[in-house]
Each structure stands twice: as structure tokens, then as C-alpha cells.
C-alpha positions as CSV (number, residue, x, y, z in Angstrom):
1,M,-154.8,48.9,-94.8
2,N,-154.9,45.4,-96.3
3,K,-151.6,43.6,-95.7
4,W,-151.4,42.3,-99.2
5,V,-152.1,45.8,-100.7
6,A,-149.3,47.2,-98.5
7,L,-146.9,44.4,-99.6
8,G,-147.9,45.1,-103.3
9,I,-147.1,48.8,-102.8
10,A,-143.8,47.9,-101.2
11,I,-142.9,45.6,-104.1
12,V,-143.8,48.1,-106.8
13,S,-142.0,50.9,-105.1
14,E,-138.9,48.7,-104.7
15,T,-139.1,47.7,-108.4
16,I,-139.3,51.4,-109.5
17,A,-136.4,52.3,-107.2
18,T,-134.2,49.4,-108.4
19,S,-134.9,50.1,-112.0
20,A,-134.1,53.8,-111.6
21,M,-130.8,52.9,-109.9
22,K,-129.3,52.0,-113.3
23,S,-130.4,55.3,-114.8
24,S,-128.9,57.2,-111.8
25,E,-125.4,56.2,-113.1
26,G,-123.9,55.8,-109.7
27,F,-126.0,58.6,-108.2
28,T,-124.5,61.1,-110.5
29,R,-127.9,62.0,-112.1
30,L,-130.3,63.9,-109.9
31,V,-133.8,62.9,-111.0
32,P,-133.1,59.1,-111.1
33,S,-131.2,59.4,-107.8
34,I,-134.2,61.0,-106.2
35,I,-136.5,58.3,-107.6
36,V,-134.3,55.7,-106.1
37,I,-134.2,57.3,-102.6
38,V,-138.0,58.0,-102.5
39,G,-138.8,54.7,-104.0
40,Y,-136.9,52.8,-101.3
41,M,-138.3,55.0,-98.5
42,V,-141.8,54.2,-99.7
43,A,-141.0,50.5,-100.2
44,F,-139.5,50.0,-96.7
45,Y,-142.4,52.0,-95.1
46,F,-145.0,49.7,-96.6
47,L,-142.9,46.6,-96.0
48,S,-142.8,47.6,-92.3
49,I,-146.6,47.9,-92.3
50,T,-146.8,44.5,-93.9
51,L,-144.6,42.9,-91.2
52,K,-147.2,43.8,-88.6
53,S,-149.4,40.9,-89.9
54,I,-147.3,38.7,-92.2
55,P,-144.3,36.7,-90.8
56,V,-141.0,38.3,-91.9
57,G,-139.8,35.2,-93.8
58,I,-143.0,34.9,-95.8
59,A,-143.2,38.6,-96.6
60,Y,-139.5,38.7,-97.6
61,A,-139.8,35.6,-99.8
62,I,-142.8,37.2,-101.6
63,W,-141.1,40.6,-101.8
64,S,-137.9,39.2,-103.2
65,G,-139.5,36.7,-105.6
66,V,-142.0,39.0,-107.1
67,G,-139.4,41.8,-107.1
68,I,-136.9,39.7,-109.1
69,V,-139.5,39.0,-111.7
70,L,-140.7,42.6,-112.0
71,V,-137.2,44.1,-112.1
72,S,-136.2,41.6,-114.8
73,L,-139.3,42.6,-116.8
74,A,-138.7,46.3,-116.3
75,S,-135.1,45.8,-117.4
76,W,-136.2,44.0,-120.5
77,I,-138.7,46.8,-121.4
78,L,-136.6,49.8,-120.3
79,F,-133.1,48.8,-121.0
80,G,-133.3,46.0,-123.6
81,Q,-132.1,43.3,-121.2
82,K,-132.4,39.9,-122.9
83,L,-134.4,37.2,-121.1
84,D,-133.3,33.8,-122.4
85,T,-135.0,30.5,-121.7
86,P,-133.1,29.7,-118.5
87,A,-134.0,33.2,-117.1
88,L,-137.7,32.7,-118.0
89,I,-137.7,29.2,-116.5
90,G,-136.0,30.5,-113.3
91,M,-138.6,33.3,-112.9
92,T,-141.4,30.8,-113.5
93,L,-139.9,28.7,-110.7
94,I,-139.7,31.7,-108.4
95,V,-143.4,32.6,-109.0
96,A,-144.3,28.9,-108.5
97,G,-142.5,28.9,-105.2
98,V,-144.4,32.0,-104.0
99,V,-147.7,30.5,-105.1
100,V,-146.9,27.2,-103.3
101,M,-146.1,29.2,-100.1
102,N,-149.3,31.2,-100.2
103,V,-151.6,28.3,-101.2
104,F,-150.2,25.5,-99.1
105,S,-148.2,26.9,-96.2
106,K,-149.8,27.5,-92.9
107,S,-147.1,30.1,-92.2
108,T,-148.8,32.8,-94.2
109,H,-151.9,33.0,-91.9
């Protein structure tokens, strides 16, 4: 499996799990709680596959950076979380950092 596809699956699974955590209401609601548990299991499995070929620091930086943006967007869409200008600027900087790492760093190869 392509390392970037595996990382993408890990990130999307983590985003789904994290977003479902709010709906689980402290793990008191069954279906959202199951989504959280399964989502994190899938996320960590695919992250472990990714770590066979991508350095852990790079993989985690991408995982956390993209995850922050996706969870914020999901929260905006699903829960009405407001994204003000500083939040949008911060997310833009996170994405820029991930791009800089992947385009210019020799650590990603």
C-alpha cells in the first residue's frame, strides 16, 4: 500500500473518531462511542503502516496538522463551531508548514 494513502486513511479515520467523540457525550451514547473506538483503531493501524516508510516525526507532523484542520472543519459543519479570522490564519499556517516540510525537507524521503 502506498505510504501516503495509508497516512490519508489514518488521518480521515482519526478525524471521524475525534468528531464522533463530541457526540458520544462522554461515552454515554453507544453508536457514537463505537465510531470513536473503531475510528481510532483504524487510524492507529494505518498510522503504524505509514511508520514503516515515513519517519515518525514527519508522519506525526502531517497527521496532527492535517487532523487539526479537518477536525476544525468538521466541527464547523457538524456542530456549528465558529471559525474566526485568527483560527483560519492559524490553520493556513499549519497547512503551509506541512507543505514546506514535504516540498523542501529531505527528511520526508
